[in-house]
N, C-alpha and C positions, 0 to 999 in steps of 0.2 A: 601189613600193620601200619606202615607209614601213612597210607591214605586214611585209615581209620583214626590215627592219632591227630591228623591235621583237620579232622572233621569235628566241629563244635558239638555236633549231636552225640558224639561218644560220651561227653561229660553230662549232657542233659538227658539223653534217652538211649543208653547203651543197648538195652534189649531191643528197642525198635530199630536201631541202626544195624545191629547184627541180623535181625530178621530181614530187613530190607536188602542187605548185601547178600544174604543167603538166597533170597528169592531171585535177585538179579543174576547171580552167578550159578544158579541151580545147584546149590550146595545144601548139605544137611545142616539145618539151623542149630541143632543141639551140638553137633561137632564143632561148628564155627564158634558158637558161644563158649564152649570149653577152651578152644584155642585162644580166643581173645582174652578170656579169663586168665589163662596161664601167662600170656604175654603181659597183661596188666600187672599181675603179681610180680613177674620178673622185673619189669621196668619201674615199679613203684618205688624202688630204692632211690632212683634218680628223679622220678616224677611223682611226688606224693599224691597228686590229684588222681592218679590211677588206682590208688588204694580204694577209694570210694567206688570207682567204676567196677573194680573186681568184686567188691561186696555186693553191688547191685546186680551182677551177673551170676551170683551163686544161686543154685536151685533152691526153691522154697518148698 
């Protein structure tokens, strides 16, 4: 998560970043998206900018 938090793309294109990381690491992109969503919700208390990231990662 620390690498993702340090990446500006998390704030500008969270879905694209999750997909890119899933592809690079050969991970299930839906599972990674859910994990990043949960971490953003948890950390949004101290980092309000992650609230928007979490909202953008919710399934539509």
